[in-house]
N, C-alpha and C positions, 0 to 999 in steps of 0.2 A: 504493499499499501504506499509506504513511504517514497517509493521510487516513482509514483505519479505525481504529475506536475498540477497545480490547481486548474490550469486550464483542461488539462485531460479529465480530471475529475468532473468538472462542469459539463465537459463535452459528454461524457459518459452518463451523466443526469439527464442532459438534454434529449440524448439518444433514447432513453428510457421513458422521458415523458412524451416524445414524439410518437412512440409506439402506442402509450397508453391514453394520451390526451392531445391528438393532432390539433395544432394550433394554440396551445397552451399559452405562448408567449403574447398572445392579444390581450390576456386577462392580467398581466402583471403590471401593478402601479410601481413604476420605478422610484417615484418620490418617496414612497414607504419602504420598498424593497430592503429587507434585512435578514440574511440567512439564519442568525443567532435568534430571531423571534419565531415561534411557532405559528404565529398568525401572518406574519409579513413575509416570511421566507417564501420561495417559489413554491413549495408543496402547500403551503398554508394559502396562499393567494389563488391557487389552482384547485384545490380541494375543500377549502374552508378551515382547516387546520392541519398542521404538519401531521398529527396522529391519525386524521381522517383520510390521508393518502392510502391507496392500496399498500397492503402490508409489504409486498415484494419491491416496493420503492426503496425500502430500508433493509430488507432481509432477503438473502438468497439462501433457500434451504435452511441452514442453521448458522450461517454467518451473517453478521451485521455489514451491509454493504452501503448504507447511507453516506458514510464519509466517502467512499469510493465514488460515489456518484454526485459528490459536490452538495449534497443535501445537508450535511452535518460536518462539524470540524472533525479532525482526526482524532480518533479516540483516546491516544495517548497525551494529548495537549491538555493543559490546564492553564488557568490565569491569564497572564498576557500572550503567551504564545497560543492558547485557545482563541482569545479576542482576535488576535492579528490573523490567524486563519478564518475566522468568520467574515472579518472585514475584507480581506482579499478575495474570498469566495463571493461576496456580495459585489464586490467590484468587477469580477469576471462574469457573474451571471448578468449584470446590468449590462456590460458591453455585448454579451451574446443576444439579450433581448433586443438592445438597439440595432445591432447588425441585421438580425431577423427581420426587423421592422423597416429597415432601409431598403431591404430586399437584395442586399449584397451577400452573394454566396459566401459560405464559410471557408 
């Protein structure tokens, strides 16, 4: 997991969302987007709350994959490192949504 970049993690999450909820990026309010918030994160804005998203958004069999998909900070981070990971995730998600809305291919 640690070998994935933040961009790769977000791309994996976007690919999952593309399969489960095509057009999801149209529902995202970029002014309130905050991956650290269960309601303002990508899943929260798409499904109503982080925990209301389909279970397989965060779990793959018996393993947690929410962090590998950019829906959650890395599991082993705490404090300032965790906050920095969430802030970076939010910025990359914001850029991805803006890119999709502009129609520029990834």
